[in-house]
VODO-546204 format. One record per residue: residue in one letter; z, y, x of N, C-alpha, C, O in turn; chain; residue number from 1. Coordinates in Angstrom, 1 decimal. Example, Ala and Ser with C-alpha at 12.3 -4.5 7.8 and 13.67 -1.06 7.14 Angstrom:
BEGIN
SITE / res / nzz / nyy / nxx / cazz / cayy / caxx / czz / cyy / cxx / ozz / oyy / oxx / chain / n
SITE / a / 7.8 / -5.7 / 13.2 / 7.8 / -4.5 / 12.3 / 7.8 / -3.3 / 13.2 / 8.5 / -3.3 / 14.2 / A / 1
SITE / s / 7.1 / -2.2 / 12.8 / 7.1 / -1.1 / 13.7 / 7.9 / 0.0 / 12.9 / 8.0 / 1.1 / 13.4 / A / 2
END
This chain:
BEGIN
SITE / res / nzz / nyy / nxx / cazz / cayy / caxx / czz / cyy / cxx / ozz / oyy / oxx / chain / n
SITE / m / -54.6 / -0.1 / 6.1 / -56.0 / 0.8 / 6.4 / -56.2 / 1.3 / 5.7 / -56.0 / 2.5 / 5.8 / A / 1
SITE / l / -56.7 / 0.7 / 4.5 / -57.4 / 1.2 / 3.4 / -56.8 / 2.2 / 2.2 / -57.3 / 3.0 / 1.4 / A / 2
SITE / f / -55.5 / 1.7 / 2.6 / -54.2 / 3.3 / 1.7 / -54.4 / 4.5 / 2.9 / -54.1 / 5.7 / 2.8 / A / 3
SITE / r / -54.8 / 4.0 / 3.6 / -54.7 / 5.6 / 4.6 / -56.2 / 6.2 / 4.1 / -56.0 / 7.1 / 3.2 / A / 4
SITE / w / -57.5 / 5.9 / 4.4 / -58.5 / 6.5 / 4.3 / -58.4 / 7.0 / 3.2 / -58.3 / 8.2 / 3.1 / A / 5
SITE / g / -58.6 / 5.6 / 1.6 / -58.3 / 6.2 / 1.0 / -57.7 / 7.6 / 0.3 / -58.2 / 8.2 / -0.6 / A / 6
SITE / l / -56.6 / 7.9 / 0.9 / -55.5 / 8.9 / 0.3 / -56.2 / 10.0 / 1.3 / -56.4 / 11.0 / 0.6 / A / 7
SITE / g / -56.6 / 10.2 / 2.8 / -57.2 / 10.7 / 3.8 / -58.3 / 11.9 / 2.8 / -58.2 / 13.1 / 2.5 / A / 8
SITE / c / -59.5 / 10.5 / 2.5 / -60.8 / 10.9 / 1.4 / -60.6 / 12.0 / -0.2 / -61.3 / 12.8 / -0.8 / A / 9
SITE / l / -58.7 / 11.2 / -0.4 / -58.5 / 11.9 / -1.3 / -58.1 / 13.3 / -1.3 / -58.3 / 14.0 / -2.2 / A / 10
SITE / a / -57.3 / 13.8 / 0.2 / -56.3 / 14.9 / 0.3 / -57.8 / 16.1 / 0.5 / -57.7 / 17.3 / 0.1 / A / 11
SITE / v / -59.1 / 15.5 / 1.1 / -60.2 / 16.0 / 1.4 / -60.4 / 16.0 / -0.1 / -59.4 / 16.6 / -0.7 / A / 12
SITE / g / -61.6 / 15.5 / -1.0 / -61.6 / 15.7 / -2.3 / -61.5 / 17.1 / -2.9 / -62.3 / 18.1 / -3.1 / A / 13
SITE / l / -59.5 / 16.8 / -3.3 / -58.6 / 17.5 / -3.9 / -59.2 / 18.5 / -3.3 / -60.2 / 18.9 / -3.9 / A / 14
SITE / a / -58.7 / 19.2 / -1.9 / -59.0 / 20.3 / -1.3 / -60.0 / 21.0 / -1.4 / -60.0 / 22.1 / -0.9 / A / 15
SITE / m / -61.1 / 20.4 / -1.9 / -62.5 / 20.6 / -1.8 / -62.2 / 21.3 / -4.2 / -62.8 / 22.1 / -5.0 / A / 16
SITE / l / -61.7 / 20.8 / -4.3 / -61.1 / 20.7 / -5.8 / -60.7 / 22.3 / -6.0 / -61.2 / 23.2 / -6.7 / A / 17
SITE / a / -59.6 / 22.3 / -5.0 / -58.7 / 23.8 / -5.3 / -59.4 / 24.9 / -4.8 / -58.8 / 26.0 / -5.1 / A / 18
SITE / i / -60.7 / 25.1 / -4.1 / -61.3 / 26.4 / -3.5 / -61.2 / 27.1 / -4.8 / -61.5 / 26.5 / -5.9 / A / 19
SITE / p / -60.7 / 29.0 / -4.4 / -61.1 / 29.3 / -5.5 / -62.2 / 29.9 / -6.0 / -63.0 / 30.6 / -5.5 / A / 20
SITE / a / -62.0 / 29.6 / -7.1 / -63.3 / 30.2 / -8.0 / -64.5 / 31.0 / -7.0 / -65.5 / 30.7 / -6.5 / A / 21
SITE / s / -63.7 / 32.3 / -7.1 / -64.9 / 32.9 / -6.9 / -64.8 / 32.8 / -5.4 / -64.9 / 33.8 / -4.8 / A / 22
SITE / f / -64.5 / 31.4 / -4.5 / -66.3 / 30.5 / -3.3 / -66.8 / 29.7 / -4.0 / -67.7 / 29.1 / -3.4 / A / 23
SITE / e / -66.5 / 29.1 / -5.3 / -66.9 / 28.4 / -5.7 / -68.8 / 28.0 / -5.2 / -69.3 / 27.0 / -4.6 / A / 24
SITE / g / -69.4 / 29.4 / -5.8 / -71.0 / 29.0 / -6.2 / -71.1 / 29.3 / -7.3 / -70.2 / 29.9 / -7.8 / A / 25
SITE / p / -72.5 / 28.7 / -7.9 / -72.9 / 28.7 / -9.2 / -72.0 / 27.8 / -10.1 / -71.3 / 27.1 / -9.5 / A / 26
SITE / v / -72.0 / 27.8 / -10.8 / -71.6 / 26.7 / -12.6 / -72.7 / 26.1 / -12.6 / -73.7 / 26.7 / -12.9 / A / 27
SITE / l / -72.8 / 24.6 / -12.1 / -73.7 / 23.4 / -12.6 / -74.1 / 22.8 / -13.3 / -75.2 / 22.3 / -13.5 / A / 28
SITE / v / -72.5 / 22.6 / -14.2 / -72.5 / 22.2 / -15.7 / -71.4 / 22.9 / -16.6 / -70.5 / 23.5 / -16.0 / A / 29
SITE / e / -71.4 / 22.9 / -17.7 / -70.5 / 23.6 / -18.3 / -70.2 / 22.4 / -19.4 / -71.0 / 22.1 / -20.3 / A / 30
SITE / i / -69.0 / 21.9 / -19.2 / -67.8 / 21.6 / -20.6 / -67.4 / 21.8 / -20.8 / -66.7 / 20.8 / -21.0 / A / 31
SITE / s / -66.7 / 23.0 / -21.3 / -66.1 / 23.6 / -22.4 / -65.0 / 24.5 / -21.5 / -64.5 / 24.4 / -20.4 / A / 32
SITE / p / -65.2 / 25.8 / -22.9 / -64.3 / 27.3 / -22.3 / -63.6 / 26.9 / -21.1 / -63.0 / 25.8 / -21.1 / A / 33
SITE / g / -63.8 / 27.7 / -19.9 / -62.6 / 27.8 / -18.4 / -63.3 / 26.2 / -18.1 / -63.0 / 26.0 / -17.0 / A / 34
SITE / h / -63.9 / 25.1 / -18.6 / -64.1 / 24.1 / -17.9 / -65.6 / 24.1 / -17.4 / -66.5 / 24.4 / -18.1 / A / 35
SITE / a / -65.7 / 23.8 / -15.9 / -67.4 / 23.9 / -15.3 / -67.1 / 22.7 / -14.5 / -66.0 / 22.1 / -14.5 / A / 36
SITE / v / -68.2 / 22.5 / -13.7 / -68.5 / 22.0 / -12.6 / -69.6 / 22.6 / -11.5 / -70.7 / 22.3 / -11.5 / A / 37
SITE / a / -69.0 / 23.5 / -10.7 / -69.7 / 24.2 / -10.0 / -69.9 / 23.1 / -8.6 / -69.6 / 21.9 / -8.2 / A / 38
SITE / a / -70.5 / 24.5 / -8.0 / -71.2 / 23.7 / -6.2 / -70.4 / 22.6 / -6.1 / -70.5 / 21.4 / -6.2 / A / 39
SITE / a / -69.1 / 23.5 / -5.8 / -68.2 / 23.4 / -4.9 / -67.6 / 21.7 / -5.0 / -67.7 / 20.7 / -4.3 / A / 40
SITE / d / -67.0 / 22.0 / -6.6 / -66.8 / 20.8 / -7.6 / -67.4 / 19.4 / -7.2 / -66.9 / 18.3 / -7.0 / A / 41
SITE / a / -68.7 / 20.0 / -7.1 / -69.9 / 18.3 / -6.7 / -69.7 / 17.8 / -5.6 / -69.6 / 16.6 / -5.4 / A / 42
SITE / v / -69.6 / 19.1 / -4.3 / -69.3 / 18.7 / -3.1 / -68.2 / 18.4 / -3.0 / -67.9 / 17.7 / -2.0 / A / 43
SITE / g / -67.0 / 18.8 / -4.1 / -65.7 / 17.7 / -3.7 / -65.3 / 15.9 / -4.6 / -64.4 / 15.0 / -4.5 / A / 44
SITE / i / -66.6 / 16.2 / -5.4 / -66.0 / 14.7 / -5.7 / -66.7 / 13.5 / -5.2 / -66.7 / 12.5 / -6.0 / A / 45
SITE / l / -67.3 / 13.4 / -4.1 / -67.8 / 12.6 / -3.3 / -66.0 / 12.1 / -2.9 / -65.3 / 11.3 / -3.5 / A / 46
SITE / p / -65.8 / 12.7 / -2.1 / -65.2 / 12.1 / -1.6 / -63.5 / 11.8 / -2.2 / -62.7 / 11.0 / -1.7 / A / 47
SITE / l / -63.2 / 12.4 / -3.1 / -62.2 / 11.7 / -4.1 / -62.9 / 10.6 / -4.9 / -62.2 / 9.6 / -5.2 / A / 48
SITE / t / -64.1 / 10.6 / -5.1 / -64.3 / 8.8 / -5.4 / -64.6 / 8.0 / -4.8 / -64.8 / 6.8 / -5.1 / A / 49
SITE / i / -64.6 / 8.6 / -3.4 / -64.5 / 7.0 / -2.5 / -63.5 / 6.6 / -2.3 / -63.2 / 5.4 / -2.0 / A / 50
SITE / g / -62.5 / 8.0 / -2.4 / -61.1 / 8.0 / -1.6 / -60.1 / 7.4 / -3.3 / -59.0 / 7.1 / -3.0 / A / 51
SITE / s / -60.3 / 7.3 / -3.7 / -59.9 / 6.7 / -5.5 / -60.3 / 5.6 / -4.9 / -59.5 / 5.1 / -4.1 / A / 52
SITE / g / -61.9 / 4.8 / -5.4 / -62.3 / 4.1 / -4.9 / -61.5 / 2.8 / -3.2 / -61.9 / 1.6 / -3.1 / A / 53
SITE / l / -61.1 / 3.1 / -2.8 / -60.4 / 3.1 / -1.3 / -59.0 / 2.5 / -2.1 / -58.7 / 1.4 / -1.9 / A / 54
SITE / v / -58.3 / 3.0 / -2.9 / -57.0 / 3.2 / -3.5 / -56.8 / 2.1 / -3.6 / -56.1 / 1.2 / -3.3 / A / 55
SITE / y / -58.0 / 2.5 / -4.6 / -57.5 / 1.3 / -6.2 / -57.7 / -0.7 / -5.7 / -57.4 / -1.8 / -6.0 / A / 56
SITE / w / -58.9 / 0.3 / -4.2 / -59.5 / -1.5 / -3.9 / -58.2 / -1.9 / -3.0 / -58.4 / -2.9 / -2.3 / A / 57
SITE / a / -57.2 / -1.5 / -3.0 / -56.9 / -1.7 / -2.1 / -55.2 / -2.2 / -2.4 / -54.4 / -2.6 / -1.6 / A / 58
SITE / l / -55.0 / -1.9 / -3.9 / -54.3 / -2.0 / -4.4 / -54.6 / -3.0 / -5.5 / -53.7 / -3.5 / -6.1 / A / 59
SITE / w / -56.6 / -3.3 / -6.0 / -56.8 / -5.0 / -6.5 / -56.4 / -6.1 / -4.9 / -56.2 / -7.3 / -5.1 / A / 60
SITE / s / -56.2 / -5.7 / -3.6 / -56.4 / -6.6 / -3.0 / -55.1 / -7.7 / -2.8 / -54.9 / -8.9 / -2.5 / A / 61
SITE / r / -53.9 / -6.3 / -3.4 / -52.2 / -6.9 / -3.3 / -51.5 / -7.1 / -4.7 / -50.4 / -7.3 / -5.1 / A / 62
SITE / r / -53.0 / -7.1 / -5.5 / -52.2 / -8.0 / -7.2 / -51.7 / -8.7 / -6.9 / -50.6 / -8.5 / -7.5 / A / 63
SITE / f / -51.7 / -9.6 / -6.2 / -50.2 / -10.9 / -6.7 / -49.2 / -10.4 / -5.8 / -48.7 / -11.5 / -5.5 / A / 64
SITE / q / -48.5 / -9.5 / -4.9 / -47.5 / -8.8 / -4.8 / -46.9 / -8.0 / -5.8 / -45.8 / -8.3 / -6.3 / A / 65
SITE / l / -47.5 / -7.1 / -6.2 / -47.1 / -6.3 / -7.1 / -47.3 / -6.6 / -8.8 / -47.0 / -5.8 / -9.7 / A / 66
SITE / n / -47.9 / -8.2 / -8.8 / -47.3 / -9.3 / -9.8 / -45.8 / -9.5 / -9.5 / -45.0 / -9.6 / -10.4 / A / 67
SITE / s / -45.6 / -9.6 / -8.7 / -44.1 / -10.4 / -8.3 / -43.3 / -9.2 / -8.8 / -42.6 / -9.4 / -9.8 / A / 68
SITE / w / -43.5 / -7.7 / -8.0 / -42.6 / -6.8 / -8.1 / -42.8 / -6.3 / -9.7 / -42.0 / -5.7 / -10.3 / A / 69
SITE / v / -44.0 / -6.6 / -10.2 / -44.0 / -5.9 / -11.7 / -42.9 / -7.2 / -12.5 / -42.6 / -6.9 / -13.6 / A / 70
SITE / s / -42.5 / -8.3 / -12.2 / -42.3 / -9.4 / -12.9 / -40.3 / -9.6 / -12.6 / -39.4 / -10.0 / -13.3 / A / 71
SITE / s / -40.2 / -9.1 / -11.6 / -39.4 / -8.8 / -11.3 / -38.5 / -7.3 / -11.9 / -37.3 / -7.4 / -12.1 / A / 72
SITE / r / -39.3 / -6.0 / -12.2 / -38.5 / -5.0 / -12.8 / -39.8 / -4.5 / -14.1 / -40.9 / -3.9 / -13.9 / A / 73
SITE / p / -39.4 / -5.0 / -15.1 / -40.8 / -5.2 / -16.3 / -40.6 / -3.4 / -16.8 / -41.4 / -2.5 / -16.8 / A / 74
SITE / a / -38.9 / -3.6 / -17.0 / -38.8 / -2.2 / -17.5 / -39.3 / -0.7 / -16.3 / -40.1 / 0.2 / -16.6 / A / 75
SITE / t / -38.9 / -0.9 / -15.5 / -39.8 / 0.3 / -14.4 / -41.5 / 0.5 / -14.6 / -42.1 / 1.5 / -14.9 / A / 76
SITE / a / -42.2 / -1.1 / -14.4 / -43.4 / -1.0 / -14.7 / -43.9 / -0.8 / -15.8 / -44.9 / -0.1 / -15.6 / A / 77
SITE / l / -43.7 / -1.1 / -17.2 / -44.0 / -0.6 / -18.6 / -43.6 / 1.0 / -18.4 / -44.0 / 1.8 / -19.2 / A / 78
SITE / g / -42.8 / 1.4 / -17.4 / -42.7 / 3.0 / -17.9 / -43.9 / 4.4 / -16.5 / -44.0 / 5.6 / -16.5 / A / 79
SITE / a / -44.3 / 3.3 / -15.7 / -45.4 / 3.3 / -15.4 / -46.6 / 3.7 / -15.8 / -47.2 / 4.8 / -15.7 / A / 80
SITE / v / -46.9 / 2.3 / -16.7 / -47.8 / 2.1 / -17.4 / -48.1 / 3.4 / -18.3 / -49.0 / 4.2 / -18.2 / A / 81
SITE / f / -47.3 / 3.4 / -18.8 / -46.6 / 4.6 / -19.5 / -47.0 / 6.1 / -19.1 / -47.8 / 6.9 / -19.6 / A / 82
SITE / i / -46.4 / 6.3 / -18.4 / -46.6 / 7.7 / -17.7 / -48.4 / 7.9 / -17.1 / -49.1 / 8.9 / -17.4 / A / 83
SITE / s / -48.7 / 7.2 / -16.6 / -50.2 / 7.2 / -16.4 / -50.9 / 7.2 / -16.7 / -52.0 / 7.7 / -16.2 / A / 84
SITE / g / -50.7 / 6.2 / -18.7 / -51.8 / 6.6 / -19.9 / -51.2 / 8.1 / -20.2 / -51.9 / 8.8 / -21.1 / A / 85
SITE / l / -50.3 / 8.6 / -19.7 / -49.4 / 10.2 / -20.1 / -50.8 / 10.3 / -19.5 / -51.8 / 10.0 / -20.2 / A / 86
SITE / g / -50.8 / 10.7 / -18.5 / -51.2 / 11.8 / -17.6 / -53.2 / 11.4 / -18.0 / -54.2 / 12.0 / -18.6 / A / 87
SITE / l / -53.2 / 10.6 / -17.6 / -54.9 / 10.7 / -18.8 / -54.9 / 11.3 / -19.4 / -55.5 / 12.4 / -19.1 / A / 88
SITE / g / -54.5 / 11.2 / -21.0 / -54.8 / 11.6 / -21.5 / -54.8 / 12.7 / -21.2 / -55.9 / 13.3 / -21.0 / A / 89
SITE / l / -53.7 / 13.4 / -20.9 / -53.4 / 14.9 / -20.9 / -54.6 / 14.9 / -19.9 / -55.6 / 14.7 / -20.6 / A / 90
SITE / l / -54.8 / 15.1 / -18.7 / -56.5 / 14.9 / -17.8 / -57.1 / 15.3 / -18.6 / -57.3 / 16.5 / -18.7 / A / 91
SITE / l / -57.9 / 14.2 / -19.7 / -59.0 / 14.5 / -20.3 / -58.9 / 14.9 / -21.6 / -59.9 / 15.1 / -22.2 / A / 92
SITE / a / -57.8 / 15.1 / -22.0 / -58.0 / 16.2 / -23.6 / -57.8 / 17.8 / -23.3 / -57.9 / 18.8 / -24.0 / A / 93
SITE / s / -57.6 / 17.7 / -22.1 / -57.4 / 19.8 / -21.4 / -58.7 / 19.9 / -21.5 / -59.2 / 20.9 / -21.9 / A / 94
SITE / s / -59.5 / 18.5 / -21.0 / -61.0 / 18.3 / -20.2 / -61.8 / 19.1 / -21.5 / -62.4 / 20.1 / -21.4 / A / 95
SITE / f / -61.7 / 18.6 / -22.5 / -62.4 / 19.4 / -23.6 / -62.0 / 19.6 / -24.9 / -62.5 / 19.1 / -25.9 / A / 96
SITE / s / -60.6 / 20.7 / -25.0 / -59.9 / 21.2 / -25.7 / -59.3 / 22.8 / -24.7 / -59.3 / 23.3 / -23.5 / A / 97
SITE / s / -58.8 / 23.2 / -26.1 / -57.7 / 24.1 / -25.5 / -56.5 / 24.3 / -24.6 / -55.8 / 25.3 / -24.3 / A / 98
SITE / f / -56.5 / 23.0 / -24.5 / -54.7 / 22.9 / -23.7 / -55.1 / 22.8 / -22.4 / -55.1 / 21.7 / -21.7 / A / 99
SITE / f / -55.6 / 25.0 / -21.7 / -56.2 / 24.4 / -20.5 / -55.5 / 23.9 / -19.6 / -55.7 / 22.8 / -19.1 / A / 100
SITE / w / -54.3 / 24.7 / -19.3 / -53.8 / 24.5 / -17.9 / -52.5 / 22.5 / -17.9 / -51.7 / 22.0 / -17.1 / A / 101
SITE / w / -53.3 / 22.2 / -19.7 / -52.6 / 20.8 / -18.9 / -52.7 / 19.5 / -18.0 / -52.0 / 18.5 / -17.8 / A / 102
SITE / w / -54.0 / 20.2 / -17.6 / -54.7 / 19.2 / -17.1 / -54.3 / 19.2 / -15.4 / -54.8 / 18.4 / -14.6 / A / 103
SITE / a / -53.5 / 19.9 / -14.9 / -52.2 / 19.7 / -13.8 / -51.2 / 19.1 / -14.3 / -50.7 / 18.1 / -13.8 / A / 104
SITE / i / -50.7 / 19.5 / -15.3 / -49.6 / 17.9 / -15.3 / -49.7 / 16.6 / -15.4 / -49.0 / 15.7 / -15.1 / A / 105
SITE / g / -51.2 / 16.6 / -16.1 / -52.0 / 15.9 / -16.5 / -52.2 / 14.5 / -15.5 / -52.1 / 13.3 / -15.7 / A / 106
SITE / a / -52.6 / 15.4 / -14.0 / -53.5 / 15.5 / -13.1 / -51.7 / 14.1 / -12.1 / -51.5 / 12.9 / -11.9 / A / 107
SITE / a / -51.0 / 15.8 / -11.9 / -49.6 / 15.2 / -10.9 / -48.9 / 14.1 / -11.8 / -48.2 / 13.4 / -11.1 / A / 108
SITE / l / -48.8 / 13.6 / -13.2 / -48.5 / 12.8 / -14.0 / -49.5 / 11.3 / -13.7 / -48.5 / 10.6 / -13.5 / A / 109
SITE / f / -50.0 / 10.8 / -13.6 / -51.0 / 10.1 / -12.9 / -51.7 / 9.7 / -11.5 / -52.3 / 8.7 / -11.1 / A / 110
SITE / a / -51.3 / 10.6 / -11.1 / -51.0 / 11.0 / -9.1 / -50.4 / 10.1 / -9.5 / -50.8 / 9.0 / -10.0 / A / 111
SITE / a / -48.5 / 10.8 / -9.2 / -47.1 / 10.0 / -9.2 / -47.4 / 9.0 / -9.0 / -47.4 / 8.6 / -7.8 / A / 112
SITE / t / -48.0 / 7.9 / -10.6 / -47.9 / 6.5 / -10.4 / -49.0 / 6.1 / -9.8 / -49.4 / 5.1 / -10.3 / A / 113
SITE / v / -49.5 / 6.5 / -8.9 / -50.8 / 5.9 / -8.0 / -50.0 / 6.0 / -7.2 / -49.9 / 4.8 / -6.9 / A / 114
SITE / v / -49.0 / 7.0 / -6.3 / -49.2 / 6.6 / -5.3 / -47.7 / 6.0 / -4.7 / -47.2 / 5.7 / -3.6 / A / 115
SITE / a / -46.8 / 6.1 / -6.9 / -45.8 / 4.9 / -6.6 / -46.3 / 3.7 / -6.1 / -46.0 / 3.2 / -5.0 / A / 116
SITE / a / -47.4 / 2.9 / -7.2 / -47.9 / 1.8 / -7.0 / -48.4 / 1.5 / -5.1 / -48.5 / 0.4 / -4.7 / A / 117
SITE / s / -48.7 / 2.6 / -4.5 / -49.4 / 2.2 / -3.4 / -48.5 / 2.3 / -2.8 / -49.0 / 1.9 / -1.7 / A / 118
SITE / v / -47.4 / 2.6 / -2.6 / -45.9 / 2.1 / -1.9 / -45.3 / 1.3 / -2.1 / -44.5 / 1.1 / -1.2 / A / 119
SITE / v / -45.2 / 0.3 / -3.4 / -45.1 / -0.6 / -3.6 / -45.3 / -1.6 / -2.9 / -44.6 / -2.5 / -2.5 / A / 120
SITE / a / -47.1 / -0.9 / -2.9 / -48.0 / -2.6 / -2.5 / -47.7 / -2.7 / -1.2 / -47.5 / -3.7 / -0.5 / A / 121
SITE / a / -47.6 / -1.5 / -0.8 / -47.2 / -1.4 / 1.1 / -46.1 / -1.7 / 1.2 / -45.9 / -1.7 / 2.4 / A / 122
SITE / r / -44.9 / -2.1 / 0.6 / -44.1 / -2.7 / 0.8 / -43.6 / -3.9 / 1.0 / -42.9 / -4.5 / 1.9 / A / 123
SITE / v / -44.3 / -4.2 / -0.1 / -44.6 / -5.8 / 0.0 / -45.3 / -7.0 / 0.4 / -45.0 / -8.1 / 0.1 / A / 124
END
């Protein structure tokens, strides 16, 4: 149940963040050239944060089942951790540098590992 609510909140938050720049409203915080937090982004951050918290809570509550899965597939788990870290690294690096569109690749890699972990946790 937490997964469904969490994924629903994530979808709403991502939809808010995907609004075209012409509809976002005024810039509230300038992060770097080409990156800023606008009014629509500020509204989208709330469901994104709540959804992330719910998904992570659900994963944490199933950590013992996930541990048994990781123990039976250590190479796959190591690969998932590497891809997740690479995704977060690209996401953060692109926010504060000139790697302008690398954030999309980083977000996709990180999201893929969270979704994969959620699927595994839901099955075990």
